N, C-alpha and C positions, 0 to 999 in steps of 0.2 A: 504494499501500500504507500512504500514510500511514494512511486510515481504519482501516484492520487496527492498526496499530502503534496508536492511538491507545484503541482497543476492546480488545489487549490488556493495556493498560498500565491501564483500565480494570478490567476481570476480574479478575488476577493483583494488586492493589492490596485487590480483595474479600476476595481470597482469604488474601492476607498476616496479614488479622483472624483468622484460623480458629482458635483454640487451641489444637484437640484435635487432638493429632499426627498421626494416622495419617488421620483426615481433611484438615487441612492438607497432609500429602506426596501423600495420591491426588487431591486437588484439582487438582495442579499435575502429576503424572506421568502421570494421566487427560487432562486436559485438550490439554495437549503432543503426549501422542502420539495423540489424535486428531485434532489440528490437523496434525499432521505426513503421517500420514494421507491425507487430506483432500487437503490441500496435490499428493499426488501420483496420487490421485484423479481430484483438478480440471486436474490437466494430464492426465491418462491419457486423459480422457473430455470434455476441449477444455470445462472447466466454468470459469466467473470463479474466477479463485484468489481474489481477493479477499474476496467475498463469502464463497465454499464455505469457507474461515480465518474468518471471523467466526461463521458457524453454527456454527461445528466450537466457537470460546469458550464461548459461549453456552448450546451443549447439553444440558450438566447442571448448568448456573447454581444453578439453584434447590436441587438436594440438598447439592453442598457450600456456597455462601454463608447458605441458610437452612437447611439439617437438612430438607429435606422428603422426604416420603413417597414410595419408587417409581412407585407409582401415580399422583401428579399433577405429578411432575420434571418430563415435558414440557412440558406444558400450559403450568405455574407458569414454566417459562424463557423459554418460549415468548412470554410475555404481560413480563418484564423483557428483553429483550432487546427488546421492539417497543420500550418507555419510554427503552431509552436509545439506539436507533437515530434513533426522533424524535424527544428530545431535541436533540439533536447536531445536525439539520438540516443533515446531510451526506448524507444517503440518499434518495434515490428512494422515492416510495409502492411502485413494483412491486420494490425492492431490498428497504424493509424485508418486504414480505409472500413473497418467496420466502425468505428468511433464516428468520423466523418461521414459515411453512410448515416447513419442512424441521425446524426444531428443534420444532416439537409434533409431528410425525411420525416424529422418529428412533426412538422404545419399541417402536411396532409393526412387528415385524424378518420379523413372520410375515405381513406384509402387502406385496406389490409395489405398485407405483404406476409413473405413467408421467411423474413427475417427480422429473427428472437429479437435481436437486441433493439431494432428501429421502433419493434410492435413496443417492445418495454416503454422505451424511452415518450412513445405516445402516449401512453398510460400511466405511468409515474407524471405526466404532465397533466393530462385531464384529472386525475385526482388530487393533483397539488392545485391546482384550477379549482375545484371544490373547496378542498379544507379552507382553501382563502376566502371562499366567498360561495359557503352553503345555498344562498340564497338563489343563484342565480340558476335560471331555470337554461337545461342543456339541449342542444338539438338531439334526437334520435342515436344519432352516432357517437355521439361522449357520451349519451346515457349508458350504452351500451359498455362502453371501454372503462366507461366509472364501473359498470356492476360485473365485468370480469374482472379487472384489477382487483376486485374488495372479493369478489370467490377465490380468488388465486392466493392473496395476505392472508385470507380465512383458512386455506388449509385443504 
């Protein structure tokens, strides 16, 4: 988990420089929530925990660190993760590809894929959104994801 700790320090150090109080708080709380739910889903779905948690850390990076428009944030967050992970020289090409693919796909909640990490990241993101705003009415796809993630966590 040493690579995770380094990535977490990197991401959170960038978030600590956000001057807008609302965005600053949301960056930390949402990223932390997704990270925590991703940990639980990774355990329940037998995914590599460190890889899953790193994907969670970077999933909304462009939104928070660069104030990126919502429609582009997954792709740009994925690119930023790619650069960070490559520069550290601590990750295999396969690990980098797996993390970046999951990040790039996480906004496509209505699309279901055969990629377990991408699906877990989508589900963790939805679960975090629900916990952060429990009175929000979710569309049928998000509701389905929320129920599936809940069942997986319940064992």
